[in-house]
C-alpha positions as CSV (number, residue, x, y, z in Angstrom):
1,M,-7.1,12.4,50.1
2,E,-4.6,10.3,48.2
3,R,-4.2,12.9,45.5
4,M,-3.6,15.7,48.1
5,A,-1.0,13.5,49.7
6,N,0.8,13.0,46.4
7,R,0.8,16.7,45.7
8,A,2.1,17.5,49.2
9,Q,4.8,14.9,48.7
10,T,5.9,16.5,45.4
11,V,6.0,20.0,47.0
12,F,8.0,18.7,49.9
13,V,10.6,17.0,47.7
14,D,10.9,20.2,45.6
15,A,11.4,22.2,48.9
16,M,14.1,19.8,50.1
17,I,15.9,20.0,46.8
18,A,15.8,23.8,47.1
19,V,17.2,23.6,50.7
20,L,20.1,21.3,49.6
21,A,20.8,23.5,46.6
22,F,21.0,26.6,48.8
23,V,23.3,24.9,51.3
24,S,25.5,23.7,48.5
25,A,25.6,27.1,46.9
26,Y,26.5,28.7,50.3
27,L,29.3,26.3,51.0
28,L,30.7,26.5,47.5
29,S,30.8,30.3,47.7
30,T,32.7,30.0,51.1
31,P,36.5,29.4,50.8
32,Q,36.7,27.6,54.1
33,I,33.8,25.2,54.3
34,A,34.7,23.7,57.7
35,I,34.8,27.1,59.4
36,A,31.5,28.1,57.8
37,L,29.8,25.0,59.1
38,S,31.0,25.6,62.6
39,T,30.4,29.4,62.8
40,D,27.4,29.9,60.4
41,L,25.4,26.7,60.9
42,L,22.4,28.5,62.5
43,R,22.5,31.2,59.8
44,I,22.8,28.6,57.0
45,T,19.9,26.6,58.4
46,S,17.6,29.6,58.8
47,L,18.3,31.0,55.3
48,A,17.9,27.5,53.7
49,T,14.6,27.0,55.5
50,I,13.3,30.4,54.3
51,Y,14.5,29.5,50.7
52,G,12.8,26.1,50.9
53,L,9.5,27.5,52.2
54,L,9.5,30.0,49.4
55,T,10.1,27.3,46.9
56,A,7.3,25.2,48.4
57,A,4.9,28.1,48.2
58,Y,5.6,28.8,44.5
59,A,5.6,25.0,43.7
60,S,2.1,24.9,45.2
61,V,1.0,27.8,43.1
62,F,2.3,26.4,39.8
63,R,1.5,22.8,40.6
64,K,-1.3,22.5,38.1
65,E,1.0,23.6,35.3
66,M,3.3,20.6,35.6
67,S,2.8,17.0,34.5
68,P,3.4,14.0,36.8
69,W,7.1,13.3,37.1
70,R,6.9,10.2,34.9
71,Y,5.7,12.4,32.0
72,V,8.1,15.3,32.5
73,S,8.8,17.4,29.4
74,L,10.2,20.7,28.2
75,P,7.2,22.8,29.4
76,D,7.7,21.4,32.9
77,V,11.3,22.5,32.8
78,L,10.2,26.0,32.0
79,V,7.8,26.0,34.9
80,L,10.6,24.8,37.3
81,A,12.9,27.5,36.0
82,R,10.1,30.1,36.8
83,I,9.8,28.7,40.3
84,C,13.6,29.0,40.9
85,V,13.8,32.5,39.6
86,L,10.8,33.7,41.7
87,S,12.1,31.9,44.8
88,V,15.5,33.5,44.7
89,A,14.0,36.9,43.8
90,T,11.6,36.8,46.7
91,F,14.3,35.5,49.0
92,L,16.6,38.4,48.1
93,L,13.7,40.9,48.6
94,I,13.0,39.5,52.1
95,L,16.7,39.6,53.1
96,F,17.1,43.1,51.8
97,V,14.2,44.3,53.9
98,V,15.5,42.6,57.0
99,D,19.2,43.4,57.0
100,R,20.0,44.5,53.4
101,A,21.3,41.0,52.7
102,H,24.3,41.6,54.9
103,G,27.0,38.9,54.6
104,L,25.3,37.0,51.8
105,S,27.6,36.4,48.8
106,R,26.2,37.2,45.3
107,S,27.4,33.9,44.0
108,V,25.0,32.2,46.4
109,L,22.1,34.0,44.7
110,F,23.4,32.7,41.3
111,L,24.3,29.2,42.3
112,A,21.3,28.4,44.4
113,P,18.6,28.6,41.6
114,V,21.0,26.9,39.1
115,L,21.6,23.9,41.4
116,Q,17.9,23.8,42.4
117,L,16.8,23.7,38.7
118,G,19.4,21.0,38.0
119,G,18.3,18.9,41.0
120,S,14.6,19.2,40.2
121,V,15.0,18.3,36.6
122,S,17.4,15.5,37.3
123,A,15.0,13.9,39.8
124,R,12.2,14.0,37.4
125,M,14.2,12.7,34.5
126,M,15.3,9.8,36.7
127,R,11.7,9.0,37.6
128,R,10.7,9.1,33.9
129,A,13.6,6.9,32.9
130,L,12.6,4.3,35.5
131,H,8.9,4.6,34.4
132,E,9.9,4.0,30.7
133,N,12.4,1.3,31.5
134,T,15.1,3.4,29.7
135,L,17.8,2.3,32.0
136,E,17.4,-1.4,31.2
137,S,19.5,-1.1,28.0
138,F,22.5,0.1,30.2
139,A,22.3,-2.7,32.7
140,P,26.0,-3.7,33.2
141,F,25.3,-7.4,33.7
142,K,23.0,-7.8,30.6
143,T,24.3,-10.6,28.4
144,A,25.0,-10.1,24.7
145,L,22.2,-12.5,23.9
146,D,19.8,-10.4,25.9
147,R,20.7,-7.3,23.8
148,V,19.9,-9.0,20.5
149,P,16.3,-8.2,19.4
150,Q,14.1,-11.2,19.8
151,A,10.8,-9.7,18.6
152,P,9.9,-9.3,14.9
153,S,11.4,-6.2,13.3
154,L,9.2,-3.2,12.6
155,L,9.9,-0.3,10.3
156,L,8.2,3.0,11.1
157,I,7.0,5.4,8.3
158,G,5.7,8.8,9.1
159,P,6.3,12.1,11.0
160,T,9.2,12.1,13.4
161,S,7.0,13.7,16.2
162,V,4.5,10.8,16.0
163,A,7.4,8.3,16.0
164,D,8.7,9.9,19.2
165,T,5.3,9.6,20.8
166,Y,4.9,6.0,19.7
167,L,8.4,4.9,20.9
168,R,7.9,6.6,24.2
169,E,4.6,4.9,24.8
170,V,6.1,1.5,23.8
171,S,9.0,2.0,26.2
172,R,6.6,3.1,29.0
173,R,4.5,0.0,28.6
174,N,7.5,-2.3,28.2
175,D,5.9,-3.6,25.0
176,N,8.2,-6.1,23.4
177,A,5.8,-7.3,20.6
178,W,8.0,-5.5,18.0
179,T,11.5,-4.3,17.6
180,P,11.8,-1.0,15.8
181,V,14.7,-1.1,13.3
182,G,14.4,2.3,11.7
183,I,12.3,5.3,10.7
184,I,11.4,6.5,7.3
185,G,10.7,10.2,7.8
186,P,9.2,12.9,5.5
187,E,12.2,15.3,5.7
188,P,15.6,14.5,4.0
189,R,17.4,16.8,6.5
190,E,16.4,14.5,9.4
191,V,18.1,11.5,7.9
192,G,20.8,10.2,10.2
193,Q,19.2,11.5,13.4
194,Q,17.9,9.3,16.1
195,V,14.6,9.2,17.9
196,R,14.8,7.4,21.2
197,G,17.6,5.2,19.9
198,V,16.0,4.4,16.6
199,C,17.7,5.9,13.5
200,I,15.9,7.8,10.8
201,I,17.5,5.8,8.0
202,E,15.9,7.5,4.9
203,C,13.2,9.7,3.6
204,M,10.1,8.5,1.8
205,E,11.5,9.0,-1.6
206,N,14.3,6.5,-0.9
207,L,12.1,3.7,0.6
208,E,13.6,1.1,-1.8
209,L,17.1,2.0,-0.8
210,A,16.3,1.9,2.8
211,L,14.8,-1.6,2.5
212,A,17.8,-2.8,0.6
213,D,20.1,-1.5,3.4
214,L,18.0,-3.2,6.0
215,R,18.1,-6.5,4.1
216,R,21.9,-6.2,3.8
217,W,22.1,-5.5,7.6
218,N,19.9,-8.6,8.2
219,R,17.2,-6.3,9.7
220,Y,14.6,-6.6,7.0
221,P,11.3,-5.7,8.5
222,R,8.5,-8.2,9.1
223,A,6.0,-5.3,9.3
224,I,5.7,-1.6,8.5
225,L,3.8,0.7,10.7
226,F,2.3,3.8,9.1
227,L,2.3,6.6,11.7
228,D,-0.1,8.8,9.7
229,E,-3.1,8.2,7.5
230,P,-1.9,6.3,4.4
231,A,-3.5,8.8,2.1
232,R,-1.3,11.5,3.6
233,I,2.0,9.8,3.0
234,K,3.6,11.3,0.0
235,G,5.6,9.1,-2.4
236,L,4.0,5.8,-1.6
237,T,2.9,4.1,-4.8
238,A,0.7,1.1,-5.4
239,D,3.6,-0.8,-7.0
240,Q,5.7,-0.4,-3.9
241,V,2.8,-1.6,-1.7
242,G,2.3,-4.6,-3.9
243,R,6.0,-5.5,-3.7
244,L,6.0,-5.2,0.1
245,K,3.0,-7.5,0.3
246,N,4.7,-10.0,-2.0
247,D,7.7,-9.9,0.4
248,G,5.4,-11.0,3.2
249,I,5.6,-7.6,5.0
250,R,2.5,-6.8,7.1
251,L,1.2,-3.2,6.6
252,L,0.0,-1.8,9.9
253,R,-1.4,1.5,11.1
254,L,-2.2,3.2,14.4
255,P,-5.9,3.7,15.3
256,S,-7.6,6.7,13.7
257,I,-9.0,9.6,15.6
258,V,-12.4,8.2,15.3
259,E,-11.3,4.8,16.8
260,L,-9.5,6.7,19.6
261,S,-12.5,8.8,20.6
262,Q,-13.5,6.4,23.4
263,H,-9.9,5.8,24.6
264,D,-7.3,7.8,26.5
265,A,-4.2,7.0,24.4
266,T,-3.0,5.5,21.2
267,A,-1.4,2.6,22.9
268,L,-4.7,1.4,24.4
269,L,-5.7,0.1,20.9
270,P,-3.6,-2.4,19.0
271,M,-2.2,-1.8,15.6
272,R,-4.3,-3.1,12.8
273,E,-3.8,-4.1,9.2
274,I,-4.3,-1.4,6.6
275,S,-7.2,-2.1,4.2
276,V,-7.0,-1.6,0.5
277,E,-9.7,1.2,0.9
278,E,-7.3,3.2,3.0
279,L,-4.5,3.0,0.4
280,L,-6.8,3.9,-2.4
281,A,-8.5,6.8,-0.6
282,R,-7.6,10.5,-1.0
283,E,-6.6,12.6,2.0
284,P,-9.5,12.3,4.5
285,I,-11.4,15.1,6.1
286,E,-11.0,16.1,9.7
287,L,-13.8,15.6,12.1
288,D,-15.1,18.6,14.0
289,R,-15.0,16.7,17.3
290,R,-16.4,19.4,19.6
291,A,-19.4,20.2,17.5
292,V,-20.3,16.5,17.0
293,Q,-19.6,15.7,20.7
294,S,-22.0,18.4,21.8
295,L,-24.6,17.2,19.3
296,I,-24.5,13.5,20.2
297,R,-23.4,13.2,23.8
298,G,-26.3,12.3,26.1
299,R,-28.8,12.1,23.2
300,R,-31.0,9.2,22.1
301,V,-30.1,8.2,18.5
302,L,-32.0,5.9,16.1
303,I,-30.2,4.6,13.0
304,T,-32.2,2.8,10.2
305,G,-30.2,0.4,8.0
306,A,-27.9,-0.1,11.0
307,G,-26.6,-3.3,9.6
308,G,-25.4,-1.8,6.3
309,S,-21.9,-0.3,5.6
310,I,-22.8,3.3,6.4
311,G,-25.3,2.5,9.1
312,A,-22.9,0.3,11.0
313,E,-20.2,2.9,10.8
314,L,-22.6,5.5,12.1
315,C,-23.4,3.2,15.0
316,R,-19.7,2.9,15.9
317,Q,-19.1,6.7,15.7
318,V,-22.2,7.7,17.5
319,A,-21.4,5.2,20.3
320,A,-17.8,6.6,20.5
321,F,-19.3,10.0,21.1
322,Q,-21.2,8.7,24.1
323,A,-24.8,8.8,23.0
324,A,-27.3,8.0,25.9
325,H,-29.0,5.3,23.9
326,I,-28.8,3.8,20.4
327,T,-31.6,2.1,18.5
328,L,-30.4,-0.2,15.8
329,L,-33.1,-0.6,13.2
330,D,-32.8,-3.0,10.2
331,F,-35.0,-5.5,8.3
332,S,-32.1,-7.9,7.6
333,E,-31.9,-10.3,10.6
334,T,-28.3,-11.3,9.9
335,S,-27.0,-7.8,9.5
336,L,-28.9,-6.6,12.6
337,F,-27.5,-9.5,14.6
338,E,-24.0,-8.8,13.6
339,I,-24.0,-5.1,14.4
340,D,-25.8,-5.7,17.7
341,R,-23.2,-8.2,18.7
342,E,-20.4,-5.9,17.7
343,M,-21.8,-3.0,19.6
344,G,-22.2,-5.3,22.7
345,E,-18.6,-6.3,22.5
346,T,-17.1,-3.0,21.7
347,F,-19.3,-0.8,23.9
348,P,-20.6,-3.1,26.6
349,D,-21.9,-0.2,28.8
350,M,-23.8,1.5,26.0
351,S,-27.6,1.4,26.2
352,R,-28.9,0.0,23.0
353,K,-31.9,-1.7,21.4
354,A,-32.0,-3.8,18.2
355,A,-35.3,-3.4,16.3
356,L,-36.1,-5.8,13.5
357,V,-38.4,-3.5,11.6
358,D,-39.1,-2.9,7.9
359,V,-39.2,0.8,7.0
360,R,-42.0,0.0,4.5
361,N,-44.4,-0.8,7.4
362,A,-45.6,2.6,8.6
363,T,-47.3,1.2,11.6
364,R,-44.3,-0.8,12.9
365,V,-42.0,2.2,12.2
366,A,-44.3,4.6,14.2
367,D,-44.6,2.1,17.1
368,C,-40.8,1.7,17.2
369,F,-40.2,5.5,17.2
370,R,-42.9,6.0,19.9
371,R,-41.2,3.4,22.2
372,E,-37.6,4.6,21.6
373,K,-38.3,8.3,21.5
374,P,-35.1,9.2,19.5
375,D,-33.7,12.7,19.6
376,L,-31.6,12.2,16.4
377,V,-32.6,9.9,13.4
378,F,-30.1,8.8,10.7
379,H,-32.0,7.2,7.8
380,A,-29.5,4.9,6.0
381,A,-31.9,2.1,5.0
382,A,-32.2,1.9,1.2
383,L,-31.9,-0.3,-1.8
384,K,-28.8,1.0,-3.5
385,H,-27.6,-1.3,-6.3
386,V,-28.4,0.3,-9.6
387,S,-28.9,-2.9,-11.6
388,M,-31.1,-4.6,-9.0
389,V,-33.4,-1.6,-8.5
390,E,-33.5,-1.0,-12.2
391,H,-35.1,-4.5,-12.7
392,H,-37.2,-4.2,-9.5
393,P,-38.5,-0.6,-9.5
394,C,-41.5,-1.4,-7.3
395,E,-39.2,-2.6,-4.5
396,G,-37.0,0.5,-5.0
397,V,-40.0,2.8,-4.6
398,L,-41.4,1.1,-1.6
399,T,-38.1,1.1,0.3
400,N,-36.4,4.3,-0.9
401,V,-39.4,6.6,-1.2
402,I,-42.3,5.2,0.9
403,G,-39.8,4.0,3.5
404,T,-38.3,7.5,3.8
405,W,-41.8,9.0,4.1
406,N,-42.6,6.6,6.9
407,V,-39.4,7.3,8.8
408,A,-39.8,11.1,8.4
409,E,-43.5,11.0,9.5
410,A,-42.5,8.9,12.6
411,A,-39.6,11.2,13.4
412,R,-41.8,14.3,13.3
413,K,-44.7,12.7,15.3
414,C,-42.4,11.5,18.1
415,G,-40.8,14.9,18.4
416,A,-37.3,14.0,17.2
417,A,-35.0,17.1,17.1
418,Q,-33.4,16.1,13.8
419,M,-33.5,13.6,11.0
420,V,-30.8,13.1,8.4
421,L,-31.3,11.2,5.1
422,I,-28.5,9.4,3.4
423,S,-28.7,10.2,-0.3
424,T,-26.4,9.7,-3.3
425,D,-24.9,11.6,-6.2
426,K,-27.0,9.3,-8.5
427,A,-30.0,11.5,-7.4
428,V,-28.6,14.3,-9.6
429,D,-30.3,14.2,-13.1
430,P,-31.2,10.5,-12.5
431,S,-31.0,8.1,-15.4
432,N,-31.9,5.0,-13.5
433,V,-34.6,4.0,-11.0
434,M,-32.4,3.9,-8.0
435,G,-31.2,7.5,-8.6
436,A,-34.8,8.6,-9.2
437,T,-36.1,7.0,-6.0
438,K,-33.3,8.8,-4.0
439,R,-34.2,12.1,-5.7
440,L,-37.8,11.6,-4.5
441,A,-36.5,10.7,-1.1
442,E,-34.7,14.1,-0.9
443,S,-37.9,15.8,-1.9
444,V,-39.8,13.9,0.8
445,I,-37.4,15.3,3.4
446,Q,-37.7,18.8,2.0
447,S,-41.5,18.6,2.1
448,Q,-41.5,17.5,5.7
449,Q,-40.0,20.8,7.0
450,N,-43.2,22.5,8.0
451,G,-42.3,24.2,11.3
452,S,-43.2,21.2,13.3
453,G,-40.0,21.4,15.4
454,T,-38.1,18.6,13.8
455,R,-35.2,19.7,11.6
456,F,-34.7,17.7,8.4
457,C,-31.6,17.5,6.1
458,A,-30.1,15.2,3.5
459,V,-26.5,14.3,2.7
460,R,-25.4,13.3,-0.8
461,F,-22.6,10.8,-1.1
462,G,-20.4,9.6,-3.9
463,N,-19.4,5.9,-4.1
464,V,-18.2,4.4,-0.9
465,L,-15.0,2.4,-1.0
466,G,-15.4,-1.0,0.6
467,S,-19.2,-0.9,1.1
468,A,-21.2,-4.1,0.3
469,G,-21.5,-4.5,-3.5
470,S,-19.2,-1.6,-4.3
471,V,-16.5,-1.9,-7.0
472,V,-13.6,-2.5,-4.6
473,P,-14.9,-5.8,-3.1
474,I,-15.8,-6.9,-6.6
475,F,-12.4,-6.2,-7.9
476,R,-10.8,-7.8,-4.9
477,S,-12.7,-11.1,-5.4
478,Q,-11.8,-11.1,-9.1
479,I,-8.1,-10.5,-8.4
480,D,-8.2,-13.3,-5.8
481,R,-9.6,-15.6,-8.4
482,G,-6.8,-14.7,-10.8
483,G,-8.9,-12.4,-13.0
484,P,-10.1,-11.1,-15.3
485,V,-11.1,-7.8,-13.7
486,T,-14.2,-6.5,-15.4
487,V,-14.7,-2.8,-16.1
488,T,-17.8,-1.6,-17.9
489,H,-16.1,1.3,-19.8
490,E,-12.5,2.5,-19.9
491,D,-13.6,6.2,-19.4
492,M,-16.0,5.6,-16.5
493,A,-15.3,7.8,-13.5
494,R,-16.8,8.1,-10.0
495,F,-16.4,10.1,-6.9
496,F,-15.1,8.0,-4.0
497,M,-14.8,8.2,-0.2
498,T,-14.1,5.7,2.6
499,I,-16.8,4.4,4.9
500,P,-15.6,6.3,8.0
501,E,-15.3,9.5,5.9
502,A,-18.9,9.0,4.7
503,A,-20.1,8.6,8.3
504,Q,-18.1,11.7,9.4
505,L,-19.9,13.7,6.7
506,V,-23.3,12.7,8.1
507,L,-22.1,13.9,11.5
508,H,-20.7,17.1,10.1
509,A,-24.0,17.9,8.3
510,T,-26.0,17.1,11.4
511,A,-23.9,19.3,13.6
512,S,-24.0,22.1,10.9
513,C,-27.8,22.4,11.1
514,A,-28.3,21.5,14.7
515,D,-29.1,25.0,15.7
516,D,-31.2,26.0,12.7
517,D,-34.6,27.5,13.1
518,A,-37.2,24.8,12.7
519,E,-39.2,27.1,10.5
520,A,-36.4,27.2,7.9
521,S,-36.4,24.9,4.9
522,A,-34.8,21.5,5.0
523,R,-31.1,21.5,4.0
524,L,-29.1,19.4,1.6
525,F,-25.4,18.8,2.0
526,L,-22.6,17.2,-0.1
527,L,-18.9,16.6,0.4
528,E,-16.3,18.5,-1.5
529,M,-14.9,15.3,-3.0
530,G,-12.3,16.7,-5.4
531,A,-11.7,15.1,-8.8
532,P,-13.5,11.8,-9.8
533,V,-11.5,8.6,-10.1
534,R,-11.4,6.6,-13.3
535,I,-12.5,3.1,-12.7
536,M,-9.9,1.8,-15.1
537,D,-7.1,3.5,-13.0
538,L,-8.7,2.0,-9.8
539,A,-8.6,-1.5,-11.3
540,R,-4.9,-1.1,-12.3
541,Q,-4.1,0.3,-8.9
542,M,-5.8,-2.6,-7.1
543,I,-4.0,-5.1,-9.2
544,A,-0.7,-3.4,-8.4
545,L,-1.5,-3.4,-4.7
546,S,-1.9,-7.1,-4.9
547,G,1.7,-7.4,-6.2
548,R,0.7,-8.3,-9.8
549,V,1.1,-6.6,-13.1
550,P,-2.0,-5.3,-14.9
551,G,-2.3,-6.8,-18.4
552,K,0.3,-9.4,-17.7
553,D,-0.6,-11.3,-14.5
554,I,-4.2,-10.2,-14.5
555,E,-6.2,-9.0,-17.5
556,I,-8.7,-6.2,-17.5
557,E,-11.8,-6.9,-19.5
558,I,-14.2,-4.2,-20.9
559,T,-17.8,-5.4,-20.6
560,G,-19.8,-2.4,-21.7
561,L,-22.2,0.0,-19.9
562,R,-25.2,-1.5,-18.1
563,P,-28.8,-0.2,-18.4
564,G,-29.2,3.2,-16.7
565,E,-25.5,3.6,-16.1
566,K,-23.6,6.9,-16.7
567,L,-20.0,7.4,-17.6
568,S,-19.7,10.0,-14.9
569,E,-21.8,11.4,-12.0
570,A,-22.5,15.0,-11.1
571,L,-22.8,16.4,-7.7
572,L,-25.2,19.3,-8.6
573,D,-28.3,19.5,-10.8
574,D,-28.8,22.3,-13.3
575,S,-31.1,24.1,-10.9
576,E,-28.7,23.8,-8.0
577,S,-25.6,25.6,-6.7
578,S,-23.5,25.1,-3.6
579,I,-22.0,27.2,-0.9
580,P,-19.4,26.2,1.8
581,C,-20.8,25.7,5.2
582,A,-18.2,23.6,7.0
583,P,-14.7,22.3,6.3
584,K,-15.0,20.0,3.2
585,V,-18.8,20.3,3.4
586,L,-21.0,22.2,0.9
587,E,-24.7,23.1,1.2
588,V,-26.8,22.7,-1.9
589,V,-29.1,25.6,-2.8
590,S,-31.9,24.9,-5.3
591,T,-33.9,27.3,-7.4
592,S,-36.7,24.8,-7.8
593,A,-39.3,25.1,-5.0
594,I,-41.6,22.4,-6.3
595,G,-42.1,19.6,-3.8
596,L,-44.2,16.4,-3.4
597,S,-47.6,16.1,-1.9
598,G,-48.8,13.3,0.3
599,L,-51.4,12.4,-2.3
600,Q,-48.7,11.9,-5.0
601,L,-46.7,9.7,-2.7
602,T,-49.8,7.6,-1.8
603,D,-50.6,7.1,-5.5
604,L,-47.0,6.1,-6.2
605,G,-47.0,3.7,-3.3
606,E,-50.3,2.0,-4.4
607,L,-48.9,1.4,-7.9
608,A,-45.7,-0.1,-6.3
609,E,-47.8,-2.3,-4.0
610,R,-49.8,-3.6,-7.0
611,G,-46.5,-4.4,-8.9
612,A,-47.4,-2.1,-11.8
613,V,-43.8,-1.9,-13.1
614,S,-44.6,0.3,-16.2
615,D,-46.9,2.6,-14.3
616,V,-44.4,2.9,-11.5
617,R,-41.5,3.9,-13.9
618,R,-43.7,6.4,-15.7
619,T,-45.0,8.0,-12.5
620,L,-41.6,8.0,-10.9
621,F,-39.8,9.8,-13.6
622,A,-42.7,12.2,-14.1
623,L,-42.4,13.2,-10.5
624,V,-38.6,13.7,-10.8
625,S,-39.2,15.9,-13.8
626,Q,-41.7,17.9,-11.8
627,I,-39.3,18.3,-8.9
628,R,-36.5,19.5,-11.3
629,G,-38.9,22.1,-12.8
630,E,-39.1,20.3,-16.1
631,K,-42.0,19.3,-18.3
632,A,-43.1,15.8,-17.4
633,G,-42.2,13.4,-20.1
634,P,-42.4,9.6,-20.6
635,A,-40.4,7.3,-18.4
636,P,-37.0,6.5,-19.9
637,A,-36.8,3.0,-21.1
638,L,-34.0,0.7,-20.0
639,R,-31.0,2.3,-21.7
640,V,-27.4,3.1,-21.6
641,V,-26.5,6.7,-20.9
642,V,-23.1,7.9,-22.2
643,N,-22.1,11.4,-21.1
644,Q,-20.1,13.4,-23.5
C-alpha cells in the first residue's frame, strides 16, 4: 500500500509539473497575459487539465523504467523526454480531432514539453542533491574552518567511472571518514578533469609526480584506495608500493565481487587493507555468477578440510551464494573452531554444522554423510607439504588416498549429486610422495564414476599464494626478521594463484559439469594459469614490497633443492591433453584408461596402517606407473629432481 502511494505521489507531481508547464507556455505565447487570464481562463484550465492527465497516464506506463528521484540519472532523463513528446503529440491529436486545434499557438506546443522536461528534471536533481548532501558545500554561513578537510586525506587510483560511483555513494551516506584529495586515472586525456569535485591530477605513469605535487600542496595522502583489482592496475611496481608503505601510507581496496555477493552495494562493506598476495597475483579470473548461483543456491553442501586455506574460502563463497546448509568437516579442532566461529559471525542466518571427523575413518565419514545428506561435496582435506609427506609416506597415503576413497564412497552411498576433489599440479609425473598420493586420489575419483548417479570431478591447482605453509608466508616471516630470504634454487619456477581464485576455480569446475550425464566418465579440470613465476623474482618482489632493497637491506640465500623437489611443475602429463570448457578453465583429456581397483587400494591402505614405509613407497609409485600406462618400476629413492 505504501509503495502504491509513493508511485501515485510521483505521478501526481509529474502531472502538476506538466500543468504548470502548459500554463506557462500558454501565457508566454500570449502578448497580453492579463487579457488572456481574464478571457481564456476556462480554456486554459481545461487544456492544462487534459495535458496533465495525458502526462499522468504516460508517467504511469513508463514508471518502471525510471529510478527513484534520489538516484536520477541520464536514462531517467531520456524516459522523461519520451513522456513529454508523447504527451504533447497525443494532446495535439485530441485537439485536432475536436476542433482542429483552433486558437492554439504553435509556440505552446513547443514550449510546453520543453518547460515540462526542465521542471521534471530540475525537481529530481534537487531531490538527489538533498539526498547526497551536495548543497552543504554551498551553505552561505559555513565558516572557513568548516570548509577545511578534517578527515585523513585519501588518494583514489583506478577507473574514473568507479571513482564517480564511489564518490557518489560516499556523498549519499555522508561518510566523512576520509577526504578524497585527488584521482589517479588510467587515461592521460582525463587529467585535469573533475569527478564530483575531486580532480584527476595525473595518470598512473606519473604517480611519483602526483605524490610530489600533493606533498607540496600539503595534501599528501594518509591512504590510497585502489578502485580496481590491484593486479589489473597497469604501471604499479613493487618498488613504488614499498616506498608508499615506508611513507606510512595505507593501501586500501574496495570489496571484491565475491565479498559483495551477499550485499546490495559496495558501500555496505568497509574498505580493507590490500594483502601482499593481491599485489603479487596476476589478473584474476571472472566468476560466472549465474551458473554458480544456480548450482549452489538452496543446496546442502559439505566441505572436507573446511579449516584449511582452500576449504575455508570455499565455505565463505558457498555461503555467499546462499546454500541451504553447509557442513564443515575437519579433523583439526582449532581450524574447525575458527572457521565455524567466522561463519557464525559473517553469516549468522546460515544453517551449518561443524563436524570433527577424520576422513581416514570410513565409518565416521559414512555416518556424517548419512546424517547431513549433502547435495554437493568439496573434498579439500589433504596432507599437502611435500617435505613432510616425503618423510611420512604412510600418513600421506592414509589421508590423501584412503581418505579420498572414504569420502567418495560416502558421497555415492548418500546420493550426493556431485563430488569435487581438490588436486595439485604435483600430481603430474610425480617425483615425490605427496604428488603420487594426489595422482592416486585423482584415479580414485575417476574409478568411482560407475553410473551411480553421483557425478565426480577433480580440479588441479598450482601453488596458492598465502595458503598455510606456502612460500609467501615463509618469505614474509623471513623479511620481518630481517632476512635472509631462503630460495632453494635460483631457476625454480611455479604456477601461482590467490586463495579466492582457487576457490572460484572449484566452483567453475563444479558448475561446468553440473548437468553432465552420470554415466559419463569423471572429469578433470585445471586453470589456464599463464606463465610460471620464478621463485627468485617472487622473493625480490616481496622484499621490494616491504620497502627494502634485495641484496642490500635483505640478502637472498640459495639453499639447494630438497628431496623430491622439481625445478618446475607441469600441468599436463605425457598421456594428457586439454580443451577449453569455460573462461580460463581447461578440461584434461587422458589417453590412459587404466584405473584403480578396490583391492589395490585395500592392500595399499593395509601397508600404510602397518607403517611399512618401504613397501608403501614401492607400491605407491608402482600404482602411479600403472595409471600413467608405464611399466611398473622400483619406487624412486629420496632424491633431487632437476628438470632440464
